[in-house]
N, C-alpha and C positions, 0 to 999 in steps of 0.2 A: 507519626508517619502520614496520617490522613491530611493533617494541616499542611505539611510540607508538600504533599502531592497536589493539593488544591492550589497553593500559592504558585507552584511551578506551572500548573496548567493555566492559571490566570496570566502569568507573565508571558507564556508562549502565545496565548490568544491575543494579548495586547500588542505583541510584536508582529505576529503572523497576519492578523486580519488587515491592519493598515497596509502591510506589504502587498497583500493580494490585490487590494483595491487602488493603491496609490503609486506603486513603483512603475517605472517605465519597463518596457519589454526586456531590454538588455540587462537592466539591473536585476529584474526578477530571474532571468535565465542564469546569471552568474550566482545570485544568492542560492537558488535551488541546486546549482551544480556543487556549491560548497557543502550544502546540507547533505546532498546525496553522497558526496565524497566522505563525509564523516560517517555516514551509515556504512559506506564501503569499508572504512577502517574497522568499524565494529564487526562487520560481517567477517572480515579476515581474522579477527580475534577469535570468533566462534569456530572458524575453520582450522585453527591451530597454526596459523602463519607465525613466523618469527616476528619480533617487534619491528624490525626494519621492513619485512615483507608486508606487515599490516599497514605501515605508513605508505609504502609504495603502491599498494592496491588502492588505498583511499585516494592518493594523488592521481592514480591512473583514471579512476572514475571521474573525478573533477576535471582532469585535464582533457579527457575525451569529450566531455560535455562542452567545456569552454571552447575547445578547438572547433567543434561542430558549429557553434554559434558564430565564430569569427571567420571561419574558412569557407563555410557552405552558404550558397545563396538561399534565400527563404524557401524557394521551391525544392531545392536539393535537400535542405534540412527536413522539410515535411516528408519528402519521399523516404529519406533514411529513417526518419522517425516512425513512419508507418510500417516499414519493414521490421523495426525494433518492436513495435507493438504486436505485430503478427507473431514474432518469435516468442514474446512474452505469453501470448494467449496459448500457443502450442505447449509451452512449458507448463503453465498452470492447469490447463484443462487436460492435456494429453499425458504429461509425465508425473506431475506432483501427486495425483491420487495414488498411483502405484508406489511412488517413493514413500509416501506416508504409510501406506498399508504394509510395505515390506520393511520400513524403517532403515532404509539404506544408509550406510555410513561410508562416504567417499573420502579417503585420506590423501588422494593425489591432489596436490595443491593447484596444479594448472587446471585440472578439471573443475575444481570448486571455484577457481577464479573465473572461468567461463560462465559457470552457473551464476556467479555474482553479477557479472556484466549483464546477463540476460534478465536478471531481476531488477537491477538498479538503473541501468540506462533507459529502458522503456518507462520506468517510473518517472525519471526526470523529464523525458519528452512529454509524458502525459500531463505533468504539472505545467509545462509550457503550453501545450496544445489546448487544454481545457481553459486556461486563462485567456488565451488568444481568442477564444470563442466568446469571452466575456467573463469578467471576474466572478460573476454570480454562478456561472457553471462550475468553476473550480470550488468555490465556497460550498455550493450545494453538494458536490461530490464528496468533499471532505466531511461535511455534516452527515451525509448518509452513512459513510463508513463508521463515523463515531457513534451514530445512533445504533447501528448494528451491534457494535461492541457493548454499548450500554444495555440495549434490550436483551442481548444474549445473557448478560450477567444477571440481570434481575429476573428474567424468565427462568433461567436455570436455578436461581436461588429459590424461586417460588414453586416451580413445578418439576424441576429436574430429577429424573430417576434413571434414565438410560444413558450411560456414558458414551460420549461421541468418539473419543480417542483416549482410552484410559492409560495406555502405555506412553502417551506423548504429553497430554495435558489432562490430568484426571478431573479437573474442575469443570470441563466443558461437557455439556449434555445435548442430546438431540432436542429436548424440549427448549433449551436455550437457543438453539439454532432456529427452531420453528418460530420462536418469539421474535428473533431478529429479522427473519424473513417477513413476518407479518408487519412489524413496525416499519421497516424500510419501504415495503410495498405501499402501505397506507400513506406514508409521508410523500412518496413520489407521485402517487395517484392524486393526492390532495394538492400538491404543488402544480401538477399539470392541469388539474381542473381549475385552479385559481388563475393560472396564466393563460391557458389556451381554451378554456371552455370544455364542454362535454364532447370532445372528439373521441368517439367510441373506439376507433381503431388504435389510436395512440394510448388510450387508457388500457386496452387489452394488452397491447405490446408491453407497456410498463409492468403490468401485473404478471406477465410471463418472464420478463427479463430480471426484475428485481430479486426474486429468489435465487437466481443463478449468480448474480453479482454478490449477494450476501454470502452464499456458500463459498465463492471464490475468495472473498475477504477473510472468511474463517480459515480457509486453506492457507492463506498467507500467514496468519497468526500461528497455525499449527506447524508450518514449515520452520518458522524461526524457533518455536518451542522445541522442535526436534533437534535443531542444531545446538540449542543451549543445553538440552539434556545430554546430548552426546559429548558436548564439551565440558560438562560438569559445571556450568555457569548459570547463575540465577538471572543475570541481566547481561546485555551485550556490552554495557559500560556503565559508568556512574555519572555521566555528563549532566543528566537531568534529575535533580534530587527528587526522590519519591517515585520516579518513573523509570529509572534505569538509563538506557541510552536512546539515541535518536532512532535506531533500528527497532527498539522495543515499541516506539510510538508509531512507526510507519509500517510495521510488518504487514498489517491488513491492507494498507494503501498500496504496497508494492504489487499486490495481486489484483486489487479491484480497480485502481485508477487506469492502468493500461487497457483493461477490458472496456471500461466506460468510454475512454477516448476513442477506441476502435469502433465501438458501436455508433458513436456520433459521426465518425467518418462515413459510415455506410448510410446513416439515417438523414444526414443533412446534405 
């Protein structure tokens, strides 16, 4: 299983990294729309949609993204995207903490479809927006989320005692979360120091923001874990050998990337 997981990860990296740095903007937008649509199909599976409903929802996610690219002027797309980012932030910061605490189970399909759109469309726009600012921005954002996941795992294994959400994801601990916050903060501060020098105000801002971003990424992971637990499924699909589905790989990103993109809207 570990060998399969590593091989799949290497294949994903070999395909994704060149795409981030080499594709033109339109090709990247369409590619990420398709990937987001696949995640939409998996999300619909977790929500108990019928097979045709799963396909329709995935197609809806991809279709809305592609239509936005071809029908909206760049300024209109940016305005619509920023509204989507704002909705995402309200969802993750204002609603999800209560959702996770109460472990709500919403069985009305149209309500969960709306939730899925609020999760996935802002993620797609964040992938577009961060890359438009420079491929390095998007690559760095993806790296930070991956680092948070890795640091949480190893910190939890080494020091974990207090369960973070035992009824949702028993393996996660507060110590793992603290380790993730520390690792991402150190990496972000180090990157800023190397690129922009010792601008104290920026370093302080990064030190304040990174723990929040890390917690939001963990919330994204926990939210999908809750959906899987309620659906009685281990993975969202089996598309990625050793990893499960696309949604299993981007669950943390669906929460963190929109927040990162919106922060850059205000800061730049």
